[in-house]
C-alpha distance (Angstrom), angle and dihedral (degrees) to the residues before:
residue distance angle dihedral
M1 . . .
K2 3.85 . .
F3 3.79 117.6 .
E4 3.73 126.3 -144.3
S5 3.70 108.4 -117.2
I6 3.80 112.7 -163.0
V7 3.82 139.7 175.8
V8 3.83 118.4 -144.6
Y9 3.82 113.0 -157.2
P10 3.89 122.2 -148.1
D11 3.88 88.0 -107.0
G12 3.77 91.1 58.6
T13 3.80 96.1 -103.1
V14 3.80 112.7 146.5
R15 3.82 121.4 -152.4
E16 3.82 126.7 -177.6
V17 3.84 113.0 -135.7
K18 3.84 128.6 -165.3
N19 3.80 105.8 -118.6
L20 3.85 148.8 -52.1
G21 3.85 87.3 -42.4
Y22 3.73 86.6 86.9
M23 3.75 90.7 67.7
L24 3.86 92.0 45.1
R25 3.85 92.4 53.5
N26 3.75 93.9 46.2
W27 3.88 101.2 37.3
R28 3.79 94.8 123.3
M29 3.80 88.8 64.4
I30 3.85 98.6 50.1
E31 3.74 114.9 116.4
A32 3.89 102.3 174.7
I33 3.69 141.6 -13.3
Q34 3.88 127.1 -143.1
V35 3.76 123.9 -163.8
S36 3.81 120.2 -171.5
D37 3.75 142.4 154.8
F38 3.84 114.5 -61.4
E39 3.82 110.6 -120.4
A40 3.83 104.5 -158.0
E41 3.75 139.1 148.1
V42 3.81 117.8 -64.8
G43 3.77 114.5 -76.7
C44 3.75 96.6 34.3
A45 3.80 113.6 125.6
C46 3.84 91.2 -161.7
D47 3.79 112.9 152.3
A48 3.78 106.9 -165.4
F49 3.83 148.2 14.0
M50 3.78 117.6 -148.9
S51 3.79 125.5 -158.9
V52 3.88 119.5 -175.8
D53 3.71 121.9 -164.2
F54 3.77 118.2 -152.9
K55 3.88 126.6 -153.9
D56 3.79 90.1 -115.5
G57 3.79 96.8 54.6
R58 3.79 99.8 -95.8
I59 3.73 118.5 134.7
Y60 3.81 123.3 -156.6
T61 3.87 119.7 -162.8
T62 3.77 135.7 -177.9
G63 3.73 141.4 151.5
F64 3.72 127.6 -117.4
M65 3.72 132.1 -153.7
D66 3.88 97.4 -150.2
K67 3.90 123.4 31.9
E68 3.85 92.5 -158.4
I69 3.83 91.7 54.6
L70 3.76 86.7 48.4
R71 3.88 89.3 50.5
R72 3.82 90.7 52.6
F73 3.77 91.3 46.1
L74 3.88 89.2 54.9
D75 3.90 90.6 47.5
R76 3.82 93.9 92.1
S77 3.76 130.6 121.7
I78 3.86 91.2 -116.7
F79 3.75 92.1 61.0
R80 3.79 98.9 42.3
G81 3.79 114.1 120.3
L82 3.88 93.8 26.7
P83 3.67 117.9 125.0
C84 3.83 114.9 -115.0
Y85 3.75 125.6 -169.7
W86 3.88 97.2 -148.9
F87 3.85 108.6 -165.8
G88 3.96 90.4 -38.9
R89 3.80 97.8 -38.7
E90 3.73 117.8 111.0
E91 3.79 108.6 -132.7
V92 3.79 141.3 162.0
I93 3.79 120.9 -128.6
T94 3.80 108.1 -116.4
K95 3.81 133.2 160.0
G96 3.77 108.8 -66.2
W97 3.84 93.5 -0.2
C-alpha cells in the first residue's frame, strides 16, 4: 500500500510529495514530530500516522506500515534532540531510542 504524503503550508496550500526524502531534505526546519495510530478504512493493516511540524508553519504527513521501521528511520543524527510524541508519550529522539 502506498501512502499519500502531503505538505500543508500556512496559507492552506496542499502539495503532494513523493516520500520521506522530504523530511531528510528539510530536516533543519523540523520543530517536532508526532506519531499516532493510523485511522484508515477497514482492512488496512497500517501501523502509524506521522505528522511533522516545521518552524515556518508547514506540516508534513504520511502513513507508515510498520512503527518499528519508522522508529529506526527516525534514529538518525539529524533528528536527535527533536521532541517526538510517540503514541501519546512525549520523548526526545536520541541514539538508539
